[in-house]
C-alpha positions as CSV (number, residue, x, y, z in Angstrom):
1,X,-12.4,-22.1,40.4
2,X,-9.4,-23.8,39.0
3,X,-6.4,-21.7,37.9
4,X,-6.6,-23.2,34.4
5,X,-10.2,-22.0,33.8
6,X,-9.4,-18.4,34.6
7,X,-7.8,-17.5,31.2
8,X,-10.7,-19.1,29.3
9,X,-13.2,-17.2,31.4
10,X,-11.4,-14.0,30.7
11,X,-11.3,-14.7,27.0
12,X,-15.0,-15.4,27.0
13,X,-15.8,-12.3,28.9
14,X,-13.8,-10.1,26.5
15,X,-15.3,-11.9,23.5
16,X,-18.8,-11.2,24.7
17,X,-18.1,-7.5,24.4
18,X,-16.8,-7.7,20.9
19,X,-19.0,-7.2,17.8
20,X,-20.7,-10.1,16.1
21,X,-21.3,-8.1,12.9
22,X,-19.1,-5.9,10.8
23,X,-19.7,-2.6,12.6
24,X,-18.5,1.0,12.3
25,X,-15.4,0.3,14.3
26,X,-14.3,-2.5,12.0
27,X,-14.8,-0.3,9.0
28,X,-13.0,2.6,10.5
29,X,-10.0,0.4,11.4
30,X,-9.9,-0.8,7.8
31,X,-9.9,2.8,6.4
32,X,-7.3,3.8,9.0
33,X,-5.1,0.9,7.9
34,X,-5.3,2.0,4.3
35,X,-4.5,5.6,5.2
36,X,-1.7,4.5,7.4
37,X,-0.1,2.3,4.8
38,X,-0.2,5.2,2.3
39,X,1.3,7.6,4.8
40,X,4.0,5.0,5.5
41,X,5.0,5.3,1.8
42,X,5.1,9.1,2.1
43,X,7.3,9.0,5.2
44,X,9.5,6.4,3.6
45,X,9.9,8.7,0.7
46,X,10.8,11.6,3.0
47,X,13.5,9.4,4.6
48,X,15.1,8.9,1.2
49,X,14.6,12.3,-0.3
50,X,16.0,14.2,2.7
51,X,19.0,11.9,2.8
52,X,17.8,10.5,6.2
53,X,18.2,6.9,5.3
54,X,20.9,6.4,7.8
55,X,19.5,8.9,10.3
56,X,19.3,5.9,12.6
57,X,22.6,4.2,11.7
58,X,21.9,0.9,13.4
59,X,18.9,-1.5,13.8
60,X,16.9,-2.5,15.7
61,X,18.2,0.3,18.0
62,X,18.4,3.8,16.6
63,X,22.0,4.1,17.9
64,X,24.3,1.6,19.6
65,X,23.1,2.9,23.0
66,X,19.6,4.3,22.3
67,X,16.3,2.8,21.1
68,X,15.2,6.3,20.0
69,X,16.8,9.1,18.2
70,X,18.9,11.6,20.2
71,X,19.1,15.4,19.8
72,X,22.6,15.0,18.4
73,X,21.2,13.2,15.4
74,X,19.2,16.2,14.3
75,X,16.4,16.3,11.7
76,X,17.6,13.2,9.9
77,X,17.3,11.1,13.1
78,X,13.8,12.5,13.7
79,X,12.6,11.6,10.2
80,X,14.1,8.1,10.2
81,X,12.8,7.3,13.7
82,X,9.4,8.7,12.9
83,X,9.1,6.3,9.9
84,X,10.1,3.4,12.1
85,X,7.5,4.4,14.8
86,X,4.7,4.6,12.2
87,X,5.4,0.9,11.4
88,X,4.6,0.0,15.1
89,X,1.5,2.2,15.0
90,X,0.2,0.2,12.0
91,X,0.9,-3.0,13.8
92,X,-1.3,-1.7,16.6
93,X,-4.1,-1.0,14.1
94,X,-3.8,-4.5,12.6
95,X,-3.9,-6.1,16.1
96,X,-7.0,-4.0,17.0
97,X,-8.6,-5.2,13.7
98,X,-8.0,-8.8,14.6
99,X,-9.4,-8.3,18.1
100,X,-12.6,-6.7,16.8
101,X,-13.0,-9.5,14.2
102,X,-12.5,-12.3,16.7
103,X,-16.1,-13.3,16.8
104,X,-16.3,-13.2,13.0
105,X,-13.1,-15.1,12.4
106,X,-15.0,-18.1,10.9
107,X,-18.0,-16.3,9.4
108,X,-15.8,-13.6,7.8
109,X,-12.5,-15.4,7.0
110,X,-11.9,-13.0,4.2
111,X,-11.6,-10.0,6.6
112,X,-9.8,-12.0,9.3
113,X,-7.3,-13.3,6.7
114,X,-6.6,-9.9,5.2
115,X,-6.1,-8.4,8.7
116,X,-3.8,-11.2,9.6
117,X,-1.8,-10.8,6.4
118,X,-1.4,-7.1,7.2
119,X,-0.2,-7.9,10.7
120,X,2.2,-10.6,9.5
121,X,3.7,-8.3,6.8
122,X,4.4,-5.4,9.1
123,X,7.2,-7.2,11.1
124,X,8.6,-8.5,7.8
125,X,8.7,-4.9,6.6
126,X,10.5,-3.9,9.7
127,X,13.1,-6.6,9.2
128,X,13.6,-5.5,5.6
129,X,14.0,-2.0,6.8
130,X,16.7,-3.2,9.2
131,X,18.5,-5.0,6.5
132,X,18.3,-1.8,4.4
133,X,20.2,0.1,7.1
134,X,22.7,-2.7,7.8
135,X,23.5,-2.9,4.0
136,X,24.0,0.8,3.9
137,X,21.0,1.5,1.7
138,X,21.6,-1.1,-0.9
139,X,19.2,0.0,-3.7
140,X,17.8,-3.4,-4.3
141,X,16.9,-3.9,-0.6
142,X,15.5,-0.3,-0.5
143,X,13.4,-1.2,-3.6
144,X,12.1,-4.4,-1.9
145,X,11.2,-2.3,1.2
146,X,9.1,-0.1,-1.1
147,X,7.4,-3.0,-2.9
148,X,6.3,-4.6,0.4
149,X,4.6,-1.3,1.2
150,X,2.8,-1.4,-2.1
151,X,1.6,-5.0,-1.3
152,X,0.3,-3.7,2.0
153,X,-1.6,-1.0,0.2
154,X,-3.2,-3.6,-2.0
155,X,-4.2,-5.7,1.1
156,X,-5.6,-2.7,2.9
157,X,-7.6,-1.7,-0.2
158,X,-9.2,-5.2,-0.3
159,X,-9.8,-5.0,3.4
160,X,-11.7,-1.7,3.0
161,X,-13.8,-3.1,0.1
162,X,-14.7,-6.2,2.1
163,X,-15.4,-4.3,5.3
164,X,-17.9,-2.1,3.5
165,X,-19.5,-5.0,1.7
166,X,-18.6,-3.6,-1.7
167,X,-16.9,-6.8,-3.0
168,X,-16.3,-10.4,-2.1
169,X,-18.7,-13.3,-1.3
170,X,-20.2,-11.4,1.6
171,X,-21.0,-8.4,-0.6
172,X,-24.0,-6.5,0.6
173,X,-24.1,-3.9,-2.2
174,X,-25.7,-4.5,-5.5
175,X,-23.3,-4.1,-8.5
176,X,-24.2,-3.4,-12.1
177,X,-23.7,-6.2,-14.6
178,X,-20.6,-5.7,-16.7
179,X,-19.6,-6.8,-20.2
180,X,-17.5,-10.0,-20.2
181,X,-14.3,-8.1,-21.2
182,X,-14.4,-6.0,-18.0
183,X,-12.9,-8.6,-15.7
184,X,-9.9,-9.7,-17.7
185,X,-9.1,-6.1,-18.8
186,X,-9.2,-4.6,-15.4
187,X,-7.3,-7.5,-13.9
188,X,-4.6,-7.0,-16.6
189,X,-4.6,-3.2,-15.8
190,X,-3.9,-3.9,-12.1
191,X,-1.1,-6.2,-13.1
192,X,0.4,-3.6,-15.4
193,X,0.2,-1.1,-12.5
194,X,2.2,-3.5,-10.4
195,X,4.8,-3.9,-13.2
196,X,5.0,-0.1,-13.6
197,X,5.7,0.2,-9.9
198,X,8.4,-2.5,-10.0
199,X,10.1,-0.9,-12.9
200,X,9.8,2.5,-11.1
201,X,11.8,1.0,-8.3
202,X,14.6,0.1,-10.7
203,X,14.5,3.6,-12.1
204,X,14.7,5.1,-8.6
205,X,17.6,2.8,-7.8
206,X,19.5,4.3,-10.7
207,X,18.7,7.9,-9.9
208,X,20.2,10.4,-7.6
209,X,18.0,10.1,-4.6
210,X,19.8,7.3,-2.7
211,X,18.8,8.3,0.9
212,X,22.4,9.1,1.8
213,X,25.2,10.8,0.0
214,X,27.4,7.7,0.2
215,X,24.7,5.1,-0.6
216,X,25.4,2.9,-3.7
217,X,23.4,3.0,-6.9
218,X,22.4,0.0,-9.1
219,X,24.5,1.4,-12.0
220,X,21.8,0.9,-14.6
221,X,21.0,3.3,-17.4
222,X,18.5,5.6,-15.7
223,X,17.2,7.2,-18.9
224,X,16.7,3.8,-20.6
225,X,14.8,2.3,-17.7
226,X,12.7,5.5,-17.4
227,X,11.4,4.8,-20.9
228,X,10.8,1.1,-20.2
229,X,9.0,2.0,-17.0
230,X,6.6,4.2,-19.1
231,X,5.4,1.2,-21.2
232,X,3.2,-0.5,-18.6
233,X,2.1,2.9,-17.5
234,X,0.7,3.5,-21.0
235,X,-1.1,0.2,-20.8
236,X,-2.6,1.2,-17.4
237,X,-3.9,4.3,-19.1
238,X,-5.4,2.2,-21.9
239,X,-7.0,-0.1,-19.4
240,X,-8.6,2.8,-17.5
241,X,-9.8,4.4,-20.7
242,X,-11.4,1.1,-21.8
243,X,-13.2,0.9,-18.4
244,X,-14.5,4.4,-18.9
245,X,-15.6,3.5,-22.4
246,X,-17.6,0.6,-21.0
247,X,-19.2,2.8,-18.4
248,X,-20.2,5.5,-20.9
249,X,-21.4,3.1,-23.6
250,X,-23.4,1.0,-21.2
251,X,-24.5,3.9,-18.9
252,X,-23.2,1.9,-16.0
253,X,-23.7,3.4,-12.5
254,X,-22.4,2.5,-9.1
255,X,-19.1,1.4,-7.7
256,X,-17.6,0.3,-11.1
257,X,-18.2,3.7,-12.6
258,X,-16.6,5.4,-9.6
259,X,-13.7,3.0,-9.7
260,X,-12.7,3.4,-13.3
261,X,-13.0,7.2,-13.3
262,X,-10.9,7.3,-10.1
263,X,-8.3,5.0,-11.7
264,X,-8.2,7.2,-14.8
265,X,-7.8,10.4,-12.7
266,X,-5.0,8.9,-10.6
267,X,-3.3,7.5,-13.8
268,X,-3.3,10.9,-15.5
269,X,-2.1,12.7,-12.4
270,X,0.7,10.2,-12.0
271,X,1.7,10.6,-15.7
272,X,1.8,14.4,-15.4
273,X,4.0,14.1,-12.3
274,X,6.3,11.6,-14.0
275,X,6.8,13.6,-17.2
276,X,7.3,16.8,-15.2
277,X,10.0,15.3,-13.0
278,X,11.7,13.7,-16.0
279,X,12.0,17.0,-17.8
280,X,13.0,19.0,-14.8
281,X,15.9,17.2,-13.4
282,X,14.1,14.9,-10.9
283,X,13.4,17.3,-8.1
284,X,12.9,15.7,-4.7
285,X,9.5,17.1,-4.1
286,X,8.1,15.7,-7.4
287,X,9.8,12.3,-6.7
288,X,8.0,12.3,-3.4
289,X,4.7,13.1,-5.1
290,X,5.3,10.3,-7.6
291,X,5.8,7.8,-4.7
292,X,2.5,8.9,-3.2
293,X,1.0,8.6,-6.7
294,X,2.3,5.0,-6.9
295,X,0.5,4.1,-3.7
296,X,-2.7,5.8,-4.9
297,X,-2.4,4.0,-8.3
298,X,-2.0,0.6,-6.8
299,X,-5.0,1.2,-4.6
300,X,-7.2,2.5,-7.4
301,X,-6.1,-0.3,-9.8
302,X,-6.8,-2.9,-7.1
303,X,-10.2,-1.4,-6.3
304,X,-11.2,-1.3,-10.0
305,X,-10.2,-4.9,-10.6
306,X,-11.8,-6.0,-7.4
307,X,-15.1,-4.4,-8.2
308,X,-15.0,-5.8,-11.7
309,X,-14.3,-9.4,-10.4
310,X,-17.3,-9.1,-8.0
311,X,-19.7,-7.7,-10.5
312,X,-22.1,-10.0,-12.4
313,X,-21.4,-10.5,-16.1
314,X,-24.0,-9.4,-18.7
315,X,-25.6,-12.3,-20.6
């Protein structure tokens, strides 16, 4: 046997043991990816809200002489390094997803492309995190770091829907026909959710939770941008209510019904948290809950829009 043929034979042997259909492992990895991306938002919030943003003062090392946090760095070092470690764990999940999709890379390009996008985005997120540290928590770079996490939540949500055959060209589940207005309204609702999240980043950059006592702020009017941030949030609520109206009026069952009720529930919860933190001095715990709510909102809005786009239109 030639030396050159050995790698190809090894690849063929491994490939023969990988699934040729979307199985339970692929679906579980997709769900794990979505959960992991959401947890990453929460741990990133913990870094900021506990003033641990410079818990590891250098990058890519945690200190000039250590790759990991040291006992002298205390709880701040543990929190910051834990957040960095989770990024690598998510990269491992993305790699595993690509491996298990290898035999389906042509047949299910949608899944393979989403998994590849998640893997490619994770190193980019790590680099932005490094720039965040090196710029001493510049609020605009911190905001970009958060927005990339939101984009990864969106990708992971689409990955779950495709893996379970709920949406996309390879859909295996029958969806109820929807009125023609459902698609554009839910797409606009998802867009408004993204706008609300972007404006929320601006509000946070003007607020008190900088991630470190000496970190700079963006020097914008926090109160003014809080009110501007609320406008697209109101539109998201209107879009969710419209979706519920369509469901109730048309007695629609199935994934679309679940999606719009879930979107409305998350939107109302996020609004309650937002108003409560606004009128109570922006306590750190509620800010953290609001960040988690932002991830849940992006996932719910993406899911509703995705289901609407995949559903047939009533004649």
